[in-house]
C-alpha positions as CSV (number, residue, x, y, z in Angstrom):
1,X,119.7,110.7,88.1
2,X,116.0,111.8,86.8
3,X,114.7,108.2,87.2
4,X,116.1,108.3,90.8
5,X,114.3,111.6,91.4
6,X,111.0,110.6,89.9
7,X,111.0,107.5,92.1
8,X,111.7,109.2,95.1
9,X,109.0,111.9,94.1
10,X,106.4,108.8,93.6
11,X,107.2,106.5,96.6
12,X,108.0,109.1,99.3
13,X,104.5,110.1,99.9
14,X,103.4,106.4,100.3
15,X,106.1,105.9,102.7
16,X,105.3,108.5,104.8
17,X,101.8,107.9,105.0
18,X,102.1,104.4,106.9
19,X,101.5,104.0,110.4
20,X,102.6,101.9,113.4
21,X,99.9,100.4,115.4
22,X,101.0,99.2,118.9
23,X,99.2,96.1,120.6
24,X,99.4,95.7,124.2
25,X,97.7,95.9,127.5
26,X,98.6,99.5,127.9
27,X,97.9,100.2,124.6
28,X,94.9,102.0,122.8
29,X,94.8,98.8,120.8
30,X,94.4,95.4,123.3
31,X,94.0,92.7,120.4
32,X,95.8,91.8,117.2
33,X,92.5,91.3,115.2
34,X,91.8,94.9,116.1
35,X,95.0,95.9,114.9
36,X,94.8,94.0,111.7
37,X,91.2,95.7,111.1
38,X,92.5,99.3,111.5
39,X,95.7,98.8,109.5
40,X,96.1,99.9,106.0
41,X,98.7,98.4,103.5
42,X,102.2,99.7,104.6
43,X,101.4,100.0,108.1
44,X,103.6,98.0,110.9
45,X,101.9,96.1,113.8
46,X,104.1,95.8,117.1
47,X,103.0,93.3,119.1
48,X,104.2,93.8,122.7
49,X,104.8,91.2,125.3
50,X,101.9,89.3,126.6
51,X,99.4,86.5,125.6
52,X,96.9,87.1,122.9
53,X,94.0,84.7,122.8
54,X,93.2,85.6,119.2
55,X,91.8,82.6,117.3
56,X,92.0,82.5,113.6
57,X,93.2,85.9,111.9
58,X,93.5,86.7,108.1
59,X,95.7,89.2,107.2
60,X,94.8,90.3,103.5
61,X,96.8,93.7,103.4
62,X,100.6,94.3,102.7
63,X,101.5,95.0,106.6
64,X,104.5,94.3,108.8
65,X,104.1,92.3,112.0
66,X,106.7,92.8,114.8
67,X,106.7,90.9,118.0
68,X,108.8,92.4,120.6
69,X,109.4,90.9,124.1
70,X,108.3,87.3,122.9
71,X,104.3,87.8,122.7
72,X,102.5,84.2,122.6
73,X,99.5,84.2,119.9
């Protein structure tokens, strides 16, 4: 039980600091590349419906990338 409490106390700040970045025409971020550059480890990028002509994107961070409504890259 003490180990579990210790793990929660160590991991909770990491989980609570993660952000969700939304990419879309009506969002502050309009490109996946901009979102990847702004994201930090643990963040989630939500790519909304649309066509994104991004070219080559290299992701070197531990992030989650979610597509909603069939976005096209």
